[in-house]
N, C-alpha and C positions, 0 to 999 in steps of 0.2 A: 766777334768775337766772342768769347767764353762767361757763362753766366758766371762766375767767378773775378771775372776781372769786369765788369760792368761794377759787383754789387762790393768790388775793393777800394771802390772809393767813396769816402765820407758823404761828399754831398751828394751823391747819387744814391746811397742811402740811408742820409736821411728826407732827401724829398719823397723814396719810399716811405719813411714814415708819414708825412704829411700826408698821402694819398692813403695812405690805409686807414686814417680816420675818415675819408670820406672825398670827394669828386675836388676839383681847387682851380679853381683860376691859374692861370700864368701871371700875372700879376698880385696874387696871394702866394704863390710858390716864390715868386721873385723877391716877394718883399722879404718872406723869413729867411729865404738863403742866402743873402745882402748882408742880412742886419746879422746873419749869426758867425757865415763866413767869410765878408766882406770882399765878394765878388761880385765882378757886371752884370746885372745883365744879358749882357748878350750871353759870356760864363755861364750862369742859370739857361737862358736856352738850350747852350750845345750840348749839356749836360739831359737838359729833356729830352733832348735828338735824339742821347746815345740812347735812355732809357723809351724810347719811342720802337727805334730801329732794331732792341734786342730782345724786342717782348714782354717787358715788362711795364710798357706806361702805353695809355690811348689816349686818343685827342681826338675831341671834337668842338666842331665853332661850331659859338653861337653868338652873330652876328661879327662883331670885329674882337669878342671875346673866344679865348680855350682853354676849354676844360678840360683837365687832364683826370685820369680815371691809372688807378693797379689794372691790368691788364694781366693774369692766370699765369703766362702761357712758359713763360722762362721761368714765373716758379719753379713750376707744377715739373719742369724740367727738372730745373735744381732740387729740387726736395727727394725727384728719382734715382739721382747722380750722391745724393746721401742718402741712402735707402742702406744700403750696402755695408753702412761703416756703422748707423745706432745701434749695432753690438755691442759697441766699443763701447760707449754710454748709457742707453738705455734701461741695463742694468743697477746704477750706477747712481741713474735721476731714480728710479724706483726707489729702491734703498732710502735714498734722502727723503722722497716722498712718504716712507714709514715714517723715520725718526723726526718727521715736522708734527703728522698726526700722532706719533706716542707724545712729540712735546707738548703739546697740544693738551692732548687727555692729557695728562701729569696734571698743566698748569688748571687746569677745568677745578680739574678730585679736589686738587689743594687747596684752589680758592672756593670749591663748596664746603669744604672741609673750615676753612673759618667763618662761614657765615654759621654753623653750627655750634659755634659758644656761646 
């Protein structure tokens, strides 16, 4: 399965967001995903398996529990594929950062001017 096929599913993206916060038990992941998406525990397990089988997550057994974590292998591969397209958005992001900084500076100067009165 291609990395973007894996990431195309909102449940799997949400699981990765949870794992980006740190290692999580399968029970904790299931609790959040069931509450947010209303899917069954077996369906969550299937999503975890897809992430694991495609290099996005690792699992570590601790007794009866399973701890999941992000595996950056597939993420690095997706990032490498996206690298050829960065030139299309990188200049726009840099320009936006400049405008944000300019706005912050103008607000700061305006606030300093108010205190001079």
